[in-house]
N, C-alpha and C positions, 0 to 999 in steps of 0.2 A: 504493500500500500504506500501511501505518501509518507513523508518523513516522520520519524518517531516523535518529533516535536509538535506534530499536528494533533489537535484534540480529536477524539473519536467517540462521539455519543450518538444516541438514537435521535431520529427526527421526531418532532412533536406534532407538527401540523397535520400530517396524514400518514397512514401506514406505508411502509416500504412496498408492500405487495400492491397497494393501490396505485402507487406511482409506476411500478413496473408494468402493471396491466395497462394503465393509461398510455404509457409510452409505446407499447406494442399494439395498441388499438388500431383498427382500420379507421382512417380519416373518414368521418361521416359523410362529408360532401363529395368524396372521390372514391366510392366503393370499388369501382372497376380498376383503379390504379394502385390501390394498396393491397398487398397480399403478403402478410408476414405471419409466422406462427405466433400464437398467443401463449407465452409462458405463464404458467400458473403461479410461480413463485419468483421473487426477484433474486438477483445475484446477492450473495452475502460476502461483503468484503472481508469479514473476519475469517472466512474459510481459506484465505490465501496463506496456507501454513508454511509455504516455502516460496522464495523469490522466483521471479521469472527465470527461464532457463538460458537466457543469453549470457555469453561469457563476460568476464570483467573487462575485457578489452573493448567492449562496446562503448565507444567514447563520443563525446560531443564533436560536432563539426568544428574544426578550428576556426576561430573568429577571423574575419578579414575586414579590410577597410571597405567603405562604400565604393562601388565600381564606377569609375569615370566613364566607361563605355556604356553604362546604363543611363547616363545623364542626358537631359534634354539638350544641353549645350553640345554634346558629342553627336547625338543623333541628328541634330538639325544643322550642324556646322557645315558651311559651304566651302570653307577653306581647309585643306588637309593639314596646314600648319596648326590650326586650332585643335584638330583631332589628336595630333601628335602630342601637343601640350597637355591635353586632358588625359591622354593615355599614360603619360609619364607621371602625372600628378596623382592619379587615382588607382591605377591598375598594376603597376610594377613597383617592386621594392626600391627604395633609395640606395640601399646597400646590397651588392650582389657578390657572389663568390668569384674570385679570380684564381684560376688554376694554371699550372704550368702547361706549356705547349706539349711537352712529352706526355703529360697525363691526359690531355685532350686527345692526342693521337692514340694512346693506349686504351682509353675507356669510352671515349665519346665518338670519335670519327669511325666510319665504316672500316673494317679491317682490310688490309691489302689482300688482293687475290693471291691464293697460295703460290701461284707460279711466279709472283713478283716479290715475294717476301725477302729474298736475299739479293735483289737486283736494283735496289734504289741507288746505290753507289755506282753500279755499272751504267745505269741510265744517265746519271749525272755526268759521268766521264764521257759517254757518247755525245751528250749535249755539248760538252766542251769541244770534242773533236769535230763536231759538225758545225761549229761556229755559232750555235744558239747562245752560248756563253762567251762573252768577250773576256778571255782569260787575262789578257794584258791589262785591261782596265778594271778587272775584278767586278764585272757587272753583267747583267743580261744584255745581249746585243740588241734586243728590241727596245731597250731603254738607254739610248746614248747619253741622256741626261737624267738626272733625278727628276721626278715629277715637279718638284718645287722650282726647278729651273726652266721648265717647259713653258711655251707661250700658247699652246693650244688648250682647248678645254678638256675636262676629265675624260669625256667619252672618246676622244682621239688618243690622248696620251696613254690611257690604260688599255688600249687595244693590244698593246704589247703582251699583256697577260694571255690573251687568246692564242697568240703566236707560240708562246711558251707551252701552254696547255696542249695544243695540237701536236707540237713536237714531242712532248713527253708521251702522249698516246701513241704516236707512230712508232717510236722506239720500243715501247712496251709490247706492241704487236709484233715487232720484228723479233723480240726475244721469245714471245709465246704467241704463235699465230692463231691459237684457238681462243684467245681472249675476245670477249664481246663487249664493245663499248656500250654502256647503258646511259651515260649522261654526257652531253656536250657543254661547252662553256661559251657564254656570250657576254660581250661588253657592249651595251646599247646606248649608254648615256641615260639620262632620266626619262625613260619611255614608260608610259602607263602600262600596267598589267591588268588585264580585264577578267571579269567573271560573268556568270549569268545574271548578276545584278547590274552589270554594266558600269560599276563605279569608276574603275580605272584611276583611283587616286593613290595607289601604291606605285611608286616610281623608283625602283632600284636602278643603280647604274650598271649593274651586271648581275648574272645569276647562272646557275647550272640548270639545264633543261633536259628532261627525260627524253630518251630516244625510243621510239616504238618500231617494232620490226616491220610494220607496214608504212612507216613514215621515215625514210632514210634521211640522214643529215644532208642538208643542202650545201652548196659551195660556201654560202655565207654563214653556215653553222646553224641555221634555223631548222626547226622541226614542226610538223603539223600538230595541232592540238588534238588531244584524245577526246575532248569533250564536244567541240563544236566544229566538226570537220565539214559541215555544210556551209560554213562561212566562206564567202568568196575570197576573203583576204588571206586565208590560211596559206602558208608557204611563201608569202610575199614579205617585203621589208616594211610593210605598214605596221602601225602601232598595234593593231588588233591581232597581229601574229602571235602575241604572247599572252597566255592565259595563266591565271594563278594555279590552275590544276596541274600544270606541266612543269612548274619551276620549283627550285629549292636552292638553298644557300644564297639568298639575295645579298647583294654587296653594295656598299656605299663608298665612294672615293672622294678624296680631296687632294688637290695639288700641294697645298701648304699644310703644315701641321702647327696648330695652336689649340688652346683650350676651347675657344669658341667653335672652331671648325670640327674638332673632335666631338664636341657635344651635339653639333648638328648632325653629324653622321650617326651617332648613337640614337638620337631621336628618330631619324628616318628609318634606320634599320629595325628598331623595336617595332615601329609601325608596320614595316614590310613583313616582318616575321609574324606579327600578330594577324595580319590579313591572311596569310597562308593558312594558319590554323583556324581562323574564323570562317573563311569562305569555303574551305575544302574539308568536308567531313571525313575524307579518306586519310587525313594526316594525323599522325601521332606526335610528331615533333618536326623541327626544322633546324638547319644550321644557318649561319650568317657570317659575313666578313666585313670588316671596315679597314680601309687603308688611308692614312694621311701621309702624303709624300711616300716614304718607304715603310713607315711603321704599320705593321699588320697585326690585327687582333681577330681571333676566331671566336664565334659565338654559338650558343646553343639555347633553344627555347622549347620546352615541353609545357604541358598544363600544370606542371609542378615546379619547374626550375627555369631560371634565367641565369646564365653564367657566361663568362668570357675568359679568354686566356691572357696571360701576360704577353706584352708585345714582342714581336720579332721583326727583323729587317728583311723583307722579301728580296731585296737586291743583294745583300751579303749572305744571308742564311739560305742559300739556294737549295740545299738538300731538303730542308723542311718544306719549301714550296713544291718541290718535286714529289715528296711524300704525300702532301695534301692533294695534289692533282691526281696522283695514281689512285688514291682512296676514292675520290669522287667520280672519276671517269668510269670505273668498272664495278661500282657498288650495286648491290641489289636494291630494288625499290624499297623493300622493307627496312634495310639498313639506312636508307636515306629518309625514312620517316613515313612512308606510305603504309597503310593498313591493308594487308592482303585479304581481310575478311569483309571488306566493303568495296565494291567496284561500281564504276559508272555503268548505267544500264541504257538509258535513253533520255531524250529531251521530252519533257511533258508538254501538254497543250499550252501551258502558261510560260513556255520557254525557260523553265527551270529544270535543272539537272535532277534526274531520278536515279536511284541506286538500288543495287541488289546487295542485301546484307545477310550475313550468316549469323545465326544465333542457335547455339546448342545443336549444330549439325543440320539445321533447317534453314531455308532461304526465304527471304521476304523482299518484295520489291516496293519501294516507296511510291506513294501517290501524291503526297504533299507534306510540306513541313507544318507541323502544328506549333512547334516552339523551338527556336534556336538562338534566342537572344543571349543566353549564358555563354555561348561560344565566342561572343564578341570580345570577351576579356581573355587575355593571354594566359593568365594563371588562375585556375579554378576548375570546377567540375565539368564545364563545357557541356552541359546537358543539352541534348537534342532529342526532339520527339517527332516522330513521323506517323502519319496514317499510312498503313502498309497493306499489301495483299499477298497472300501466300500462293503456292502453286495450285491449290484447289479452288482459288477464287474467293476465299474468305477474307473479310476485312478485319484488321486488328490495329493495335497501336504498339509501336516499337519505341523504346526509350534507350538512349545511349548516353552513358555518363562515366566520368572519371571519379571514382569514390576514394575518399581518404583511406590510407592504409590502416587496417584495424577496424574499419567501420563495416557493419553488416550489409550484405546485399539486401535489396528491398524485399525480395521474395522471402528471405529468411526473417526479416523483421515481421512480415505478415504472419509467418508461421509461429514466431514467438508470441505475438499478440494473441493468436487463436489458442495457443497452448495455455496461456494464462487465463483466457476466458473460460476454457474448459475446466479449469480448476475451481471455478465458482460453483455454487449450488445451482443445479440445472444448467451447468455450463455448456453441455453439449448442444442444448437447444439454443442458447444464446450465441454460440459459435456459428451455428447455421444461419441465424438471423443476421449476424454481423457480416458473414460472407456475402449475403445478398446486397450489402451496401459497399462492398469492396471490389476492386478490379481483380480479375482472376489471371494470375500469371500462367502462361501455357508453354513458354520457352524462356530460358534464362541461363546465365552463366558468365564467367569471366572470359574476356576475349583473349585468344591465344595467338601468338605470333612465333613462328619457328618452333612450335611445340612447347612454348613457355607461356604461362599466364602473363600478359603484358603488364609491365610495371615501370613506373617512371624512374626507379632507381636500379633495381636488379637487372632489368632487361635493357633499358635505354642507356644507362650509365655504367653497366657492368659491375654494379654494386658499389660504385665509387661514392663515398660520403662527401657530398659537396660542402657540408658544414665545416669540413676540415680545411677548406680553401681560405685564403686571405679574403677578408671582407673589404671591398672598396666601393667608393661612391659610383653609382651608375652614371650620374651627371656630375662632372667636376665643377665645383663652385667657382664662379668668376667674380671679380670685384663688382662688376655691374649687376650681377645677379643678387649680390648681398645688399644692394641698396634698395630702399623703399619696400622692403619685405615686411608685409603686415600680418602674415599668417602662414599656416601650413600649406604645402603644395596640394595636400589632399582635401582641403576644405571646399565645400560647395558654396556657390553664390546664390543669392535669392532668385536669380534668373533660372537656375536649374530646377524648375518646378517638378519635373518628372524624373528626378535623378535616380529613382529606384522604380524601375518598371518590373510580370510573370507572363503567362501565355498571351501572345498577341491575338487580337481579334482576327486579323488577317495579315497577309504579307504587306498589304498596303498600309495598314494601320500601325504596323510595328514601329515605323520611324516617323510617326506623325508629330509635328511640332505643336499641334493644337492641344492646349491643356484639357479641353473638354473631351478629348478622345484618348486621354492617357490610360494606358493599361499597365497595372503595377507589376513590378518584377520582384522576385524573391531575392533576399540576400541573407548573409550571415553577418551579424554585426557585433561589435564589442567596443567598449570604451578604449581609447588608446592606452597601450601599456607605457609605463614610464621607460623612457629610453627605447621605445619600440621602433623608432626610426632606424636604429642601428642593428636591429635584429634581422636575421635571415627569414625572408618569407618563402619558406619551402615546406611543402607538405607532400610526402610520398603518396602516390596515388596508384590505383589499379583500374583497369578498363572493364566495364561491366555493361551488359545489355539485358533487357527483359522485354518480353512481348506479352501484352495483355489481350485477353480474349475480347473484351468489350471496347467498342468505339463509341464514345459518348460526346455530348456537347457541353462545353464549359458554360458556367453561369454567364460569362461575358457574351457568349454567342446566342444564348437562348432569348427568344423574343416574347415568350408567353410568361407574364408575371405569375400566373397561377402555377405554371410548371416550376418556376423558380422557388416559390414558397413551398411547393410540394417537395422539391428536392431538398430544400433546407430542413423541412420537417423530418425527412428520412435521415438526413445527416445528423441531426440532433439525437435521434434514436441511436444511431451508430456510435456517436460520441458517448452516450450514456453507458453503453456496454464497454466501450474502450476505457472509459474513466473508472468504471467499477472494477475492471481488471487491473487497475493500477498504472495505466498508461496515459500519456498526453501526446497529442499530435504535434503541436508546436509550429505548424505551418498551415493553418487553415486559411485559405484565400479563395478568391473567385476563380483562380486558375486550377484549383484541385477539387472543386465541388462541381459535379456534373449532373446533367439531365440525360438519362439513358432512355431514349424514346422506345427502344425495342421492348423493354419491360415496364415502361411508364413509371420509372422510379428514379430516385437520386442516388448518386454514388460519391464516395469519398476516395481520393487518390493521394499519391505522393506521400508515403509514410517514411521517406528518407530521414526525416528529423525526429520521428517519433521516439519517445524515450520512456522506459519503464521507471516506475517511481523508486525502485531500489538502486537505480543508477545515479548515485549521489557522490561519485568519486571526486568530482570537481565542481567548482561554482558554475552556475548556469551562465550561458552566453546567449546573447540575443540572436534568435533565429526567426526567420519568417519573412513575410512581405510587409514592409512598413505601412502600406495603405490599409492593411487589415490587422496589424498587430495590436494587441491590447495595450491600453495606455500604460499600464504598469510594466508590461514587457518591454516597451520602448524605453521607459525610464529606468528599468532594472531595479525597481524598489517598490515596496508596498506603500500605497499613497492614501488609502482610505482612513487609516488610523490618524495620520497627520491631519486629514480633513476633519475628523471627529474632534481632535484637540482644538482646532480652530473654532469649530462650531460651539464647543462648550466653554471656550475661553470667556472670561468676563469682558464685557464690552462697555466702554464708556462713551457717552455722547460728547462729541467735540463741539465747541462753540460754533455758532453759525457766523462765519466771517463774511458771508454774502458776496464772495468773489467767484471762485471757480468750483467746478464739480468736486475736484479733489479735496478742496477745503472742507466740504460737507460730509466726507466719508467718516464712518465711525472708526475710532482708534482702538485697536486691540490692546488689552492689558497684557503686557509681555511677562507678567510675573508667574503665569501658570507653569507647572513642572512638566518637562518633557522627559519621556522615558529614556533610560540609557540604552544605547545601541551597541555597546561593547559586546554583549553576549546575545545579540539579537539573532533570531533564526534567519539564515541566509535566504535571499530571494530565489524562489524556484517557480518555474512555469507550472501552473496548476489548472484544473479543469475549467475554472471560471475564465481564464485567459483564452482557452480554446473557444468557449461559448461567446465571449465578447467579440472574437474574430468573426464569428458567424453574424453577429449583429452588424459589424462594419461592412460585411459583404452586402447585406441588404441596403444599408445606407448608400454604399457605392452604386448599386444598381439604380436606386431611385434618383440619385444626383446626376448620374451620367447618362440617363435615358429620359425620354419623354413618352407619354402616352401618344400614340400616333394620332388619336382623335382629340387630344387636349394638351397642347403645348404649354410650356412654362409661361406664366404671365409676367415673370420678372427675371429673364435670363441673366441680367447683369448681377442681380443680388445672388442668384444661385451660383454664378461663376465665382463671386467673391468668397462664398462659403466653401465652395469646392477647393479653392486655392488654400484656404486655411486648414481644412480637414485632410486633404489629400495632396499635400505639398511634396510628399515623398522624402521629406527631410526627417531628421530625428527630433521633430517638434512635438513634444508630448502635451504641453499645456492646452493648446486649442482643442485637441481631441479629448483630453480628460475633462475639460470644462463642458464640452458638448455632451459627453456621456453622462455627466452628473447634473445637467441642467434640465429640469422638467419642462422648461419652456422652449427648449431647443427645437424639438420636433413640431411643436405648435407653430413656431415661427416659420418653420420650413414649409408649412402649408401655403404661405404667402408667395413662395417663388417656385415651388414644384408643381407638376401637373395636378390639376384640381381633382382628378380621379384617383390620385394616390392616397387619398384620405384614409381609406380602409387599411392600406398597407402601413401607414403611419400609426394608426391605432394599434396594430399588432406590434409594431416596433416600440411603441411607448410602453406596452406591457412588458416586452422583452427587456427594455432598458431599466424599468423600475425593479424588475426581479433581479437583474444583475447588480444594480446599485445596492439593494437590500442585502443580497448575499455577500457582496464585498464588505459592506459595513459589519455584518455579523461575524464573518470569518476573521476579520482583522481586529476585532475588539481585544483579543488576547495578545496581540502583537505588542512588544517584540519577543515575548517569551515563547509564543507558539502561534500558529495559524489554525483556526478551528475548521477542520476538514469537513465536519458534518454539514456545513452550509454550501458545499460545492455542488450538491446534486439537486439542481433546480430545473433540470431538463423538462420535467413534466409541466411545471408552471409556465415555462416558456411556450409550450405547445397548446396549453388549455384553450385559448381563444380559437385556434385553428381546429382543434379536435372537437370542440363543443358547439361551434357555431358554423353550420354549413353555409350560411349566408356570406360569410367572409370569402370563402373560396369561390363561391358563385360570382360575387362581384369582381374578384381578381381575374376570373376567367374572361372577362370582357375587355381587359386591358392588354393591348399589344404594344410592345416597346419599340422605340426607334432611338438610335444613339443620338446624343446631343450634338455630336459633330454633324450628323446629317440634317438635323433640324436647324442648326446654325447656318448651314449652307443654303437651306431652303429660305430662311428668313432673309439672308443676304440677297438671294435671287429675287425675292418678292420686293425688297427695298429697291433694288436696281430697276426692276420692272416698273414700279411705281414712279421712280424718278424719270424713266423714259417716257411714261405716259404724261407726266406733267409737262415735260419739255415739248412733247407733240402738241399738247393742248395750247401751250403758250405760242 
């Protein structure tokens, strides 16, 4: 159950069995849609004689900073420079490991082909004999001058690298004729690299490009794209010749070497590597290279690690350059970061790439992306969700994610929850009920590459412990950068209204700048650690996929308000069982509450962050989607006891100064005693926080939608409140105030669709129940939290269960997104304006 510090007494208002039966009742107004077993007795928390069966290593998701790539500023930025700045400030660590070049060759770079293992020196000698090396001047012949002394631009000067690369490849083939070159090397200058999104804002100066057996290398070194071979420009020298799906090891060059130019190269390269991982789901990692004059650094980026090497001089240290080129030219695609278990299949009707993905020995073809926003950030779980079809033509949902090492796979979390439910009295029956509200995994497992479970440390880095590397700044501070610095690079500005977005409504909505169309994204949050700027941001991860049987509609996409409330009611039932078994979900959001049309029921998904109550090894971290997180979960502290203290504090009437509003406010007597927090029970996410998230989901639905037949009478007022409540920032007070204000929902009637009144009635009951439960549960704080007041689930549903008229009235409401109604209003305004002009 919940912590030992929580009180545990019987409810007094109504019997436990009454609540259990009521929760499992068929909703009176929707008899054809509800069909769940009716347990005769409720679960008994006291029967949990032993803790859940998950291992002690089941840990919290490591806390991370807010993602800059989720910010409105990033999604709407028109300049790539802005995106790079945001990426560096919010998504990559300030300090990264710097390892030796030899360690990079041994642990990171693809191994040499066996036939070349002992021939690096032989190849270098041959290069000298053939004049590729100017021995007399101790330099590469392709570089008669150091780049710093050259007068041409980088794209011309560094073409000499391609000359060296091709010479190395030719000599290697002379030594071993059976070698097959798999990658070529191009220096293009800052040429855009395209994807099926057509962004083209990644502009490396050079890169390696995969060679396909049906696409031989041209005289200029170019190769056809594997993804868009129908494009007429393929094989030409045009910019569209290069696609992100074909390139690896992006490179940035500068003729001169100084701090400013080096930092510019780093910013550009980080963005280039990020784009490869973000836009191509076939990638596990990528390499990178920066060169300033002759100073060369090699880079590596996976979803867990960003590192670089100590610098070396490519002009003088020629053996290392030869070794590098040999590794890259003949490497397998898997050793260059491609995932052999996911391959390009075809171009969809929407001109988006579709893939064939292997999961547990079975193959699924993607139909469309349901969510991939998490992959925009270079370091993280990179969760992608697709609607897929199997070989038998059945539609399912496939989820691909990089999980933190030691964290349970989602299907095992589901099993652990159901095992704990079964330990309850009548647990078998409750487990069957809960299954009806959960997605059913039908295929799952770790992704294997080369016979090994893919891992960001053991597989990608050969077990190399990057923590042992020297920690160096990613961006070297400059005198100019230190001036006028007002805060952390990772801070959000007020303009970043949608800085935390979860499942997009559609591909078109995903990057919408309109605040009224914001779709929230999940994040894992924590307060900054002291000295955290200097700590390594590295979390070992493994690759995991799961396929779910059901394909359902998220609350974001559902247009029937009755279906939404029906889904919410079912989810509250599911949460009651979950909570009785001692678990909390911790990530209830509009993106993981679904309407399942096939069974006419609601479903709850995404149990990645679910946690059993006995998992108290470490202090709670903030997890979830800020749009829907409980106010206390955002603040990471209990707040209702503090409010009670303020309410009972002695109040003195201040004199009426007759000037300003502030002058006339009552003054609190500050002499009341506050409890000592030295031995206070630590803050943990409890069932009330899950339930409050459900409340915020409905608030979100009503604020971000209109009734198609009854638009908002005051959209500006609504927008103002939307910006306060759904800023996406860690702003707790506006949400806490709205939750605890009995007048908040009454005032909302003035600016929401007039037909939403019945929904607001239900929400007010929900809010009042939550507020009362919070107050009662925290009266005993800081010594303990009274657990007995957590189980208010039945009270939340009473109006829906007992009044069929509510659901009948909700069934007449069809939702339309505020974004669409705003465009409609704008169109009507413009049309009215044109009519006036014509009349005049």
